[in-house]
Structure formats: C-alpha cells, structure tokens
Phi, psi and omega in degrees: 000132177270167182298333184280344183279136179288155176291141176280155178235141179281166178299344182265007181307315179301323179294320179297315180296317180297330180272001178077026181295147172274118185261141179222160173285137177208116177052037179087004181242155171263108190236153177284128176267331176195162176245284180265346180145141185299314183295317179298318180291322177302309182294329178299319179290320180292327187255331186226260179202142177229157184234128181241143169270112179242031181294344179285348180286151181285145178222109179246131175256127180244124187221146176137166181303330181258017184301316182294314181292325177296312179295325179298329177291332186267331187242161185281341183262145179283092184292344177296340179284345183284129170281161175302129182096004178249157176223163179204144175290143180207171179236148171252119185244156170270178188300329181274006178091355177293146186274120175278328177187158168251134189228168171239131182247126179243138177263110182275329180203178183304323184237028182216132182229155171242128178247121179256121183246163176294148182301319182294340182246008187304311181289323180299314182289323176300312181293321178300317179295315182294326178296329182266000180271093181281163182295337182283345182271132178269077181206155179226145179246126180237125177276114184255009184299313186290331186267358182229163170246156179225126179244152174235117178257114191232145175131166183297339179258008183301315182298323180294318178293317182294327180297339177284342178264311178225096185306324184293338185284349176296337181263002179298128183283156180297143182067023175240168181215166178204149172252129186232142177273120177235123179050038176082006178235150181274128181238134179266136176230138172225160181237088177229260177115148184237028186235351186088000178247170170298148180184166183228149172246143184229125175242125183212166180306143185307319183292339181266349184300315181295328180294313181291320176304310182297323179298313180298315181296317180295336180262015169106002178280134182283121173292138185230149181251187183296332180299309179292325178300323181286317179293325179293313182291329179292318177300327178276001181056039177266128186289151177245126180295138183096343176244296184264342180229141171193188185289349177272356183250138173253161185304324184288325175297322184277000182074026183247024179300336179293346179263010180245122181252122177251332193289351176273353177078004183294142181266068179283159181299123180098356185304308185297319179296319182290326175299318179294320179295318180298320182288319184282333185091159184268157179264349179206160181221144177285125184238156176263127181245132178237126182293146179252007177204177182291144183138154184236118175279142180233164177303134179098345178292133178294144174256129185243147172224117184055039177081357182255135179291126182237359180170190175214156180290129178265327173219138180200160179169190178267135179266110178298329182284324185262340179077016178220171176278143178224162179196166174243148177192153179271132182227157170305142185309323182291337179266349180276002180290140179303133180102347180296131178271131182222178171228148175244126180282105179256096181051046176091353179251126179287125178255120181292134181215161179226145173286127183236165180299153176262131001272176176289322186234135172242146185311126178079004181215118178255120178133000000 
C-alpha cells in the first residue's frame, strides 16, 4: 500500500465506531486497537469470552480435482492427510526455506479447501498461489476476502455462546471445521484460536457479519481490539508475522518443525533447503523471555549475555495474566535453553530476564 491509498475498512467498521473503538492503521486497514481497554479486554478473553474482527485476514478458497496436490506444492504440511472437516497449521516457504507466511488450511470437502493467511500477506499469498497454478492443474483459486467477514470468538465461555446460535457446534472438536446453513446462507466455523484459549472462527457473507457481531455483543461478549489480541497471543508464545517470522526465518529456528512434512515425498517449495537445515542444525532458536524485575521489554530491544549482544526481542510487552514483562527473541541454541539468565537493554537500562518454557501461559493456568 502506498501513502496515497486510503485505508481499507472491514464490513464491521460501523459497529466498531458505534461502540467507541479507538481505530488505528494496521496492515493497510483501519482496525480497532481497543474499546474499553486492552487489559480489560485481555482478562475478558481469559475469564469469559471476547469477540474480534479478523476480517482483514486473507481467505483463499482452492477448489478442483487437483486442489490437494496443488496446495501440497505450496505449503509445508501434507494437506492430503486432512479428512473433510479438519484443519492444520502450515507454512508457505520460498526456495531457501524462508517463511513467506504462516497459514491455516481447512479441508471443506474432498476437492475444496480454505486457506487463511495473515492480513499483511493476504495479497502476497494470493499472488504466490496464482503464480504456481499452471494450466495443467485442475484447480481454481478464489479470493474471498472482500465478499466475507471473519469473526473470532475466544475464551472459556465461547462454546456456550456459540451453542446459542448453532447448538451442534458446541461439540465441534479442536482443529476441526464445519459449514452450516444459517438463515439460508452458508457459514463457516472452525475451532482453533490465536489467544491460548478455546475459540472459534466464523466466516460469513460480508453483509451478515455486523448482524452476528451485534448479537454476540448484546448477549454479553466483550468486543476486543488488536491490543488484547497481541497480549493474548504473546502469552501463548504464538508468533506474529513481521515480528517473529519473516523470509529470513526458517521453520526450525522458529520451533515450527512440527508443521513441516517430509515423509510423503512431496516436492513442496523449500523442501530441499529445509532438509539441509534440518540435517545441519539451526544457528539460532526462538526463545521465551520472562523479566525478573520491573520494566517492559519491547520489540527491537537488544538481548545481552555477559554484556554481549546475542539477539534482540522480536515481540515483547507486559503480560496482564502474569503481571510481568515477557518477550520472544532469537538466540544462539546454547543460550535458548530454559533457565539461561540474560539481560534485555530497555532504553539503556539492563532488565534481568530468564529463558522460560514455551508457552508463557497455558489455558486455565497463569504462571
């Protein structure tokens, strides 16, 4: 997006304004960063239920007899293993193994898939897919971002609220999805989440998005903005593209080797480079850092060991659940071991920190 281009707005923009949300630019979109406050919204998701507008995320539908084999060429995970109604996290890599995006792939039918990409990479992944769609492949790629809205209902009470809309979905298993007819229109539901809590994602026609959003809010679900989404995902140690992941990072450095499938023999983009990296070992590893004193580490802060710079914080902030600052950063493997004592340079002041297990927060348990 150039400076002259206006910010895009999701179909839920009127609802955000009516609720008094503070709007900010994000990845070319005008998005709510908070409503009543980041900490309040954070705790609402941890304790009850919160609702996010994630319509800015990319949504590609891939359909056709060769849809599975086509997607297998593009992503690191063997999507042929997915049964209808299942989903799995995957990575899109370039030839050298660098990460172009991290995505979620859902199998909607035998020959139809939904790929959810990060907002900052939505056009990149769409174009990347189209570039690899040769005439010999019986598959089609459809960008559904503009015609749909996407909501994320997150928190320990999320299933109870959703059951009031579609009772059968309370039994939807984690990492699974379903398409349901509501008021004569097909609505997609999945059960994954980017907050460390139980949660659901909902994709529906753009015009219906505001109706469902308003129903949840009127029935007691807390509307949440990007601020709480970031503190929640950081506590769960979930990477954010552009901070913890980019084309200079490979899956093994990021601790995402579990999303890379080699044993099916598929020649996906980046396979040979990733095989070499796996064999040689990584030069750095993504680690979780927890402050041992007052102070807040932020992205870009240098990480020090015995006074020597050994890395920098890629994501950082204050954890409302833990009451201390936490962060992610890449370190030499020997320093990424749990228990390693480090310092984070916060505007010239060394903040004592320790490498701790991943994630910082587990559902129902803070600490």
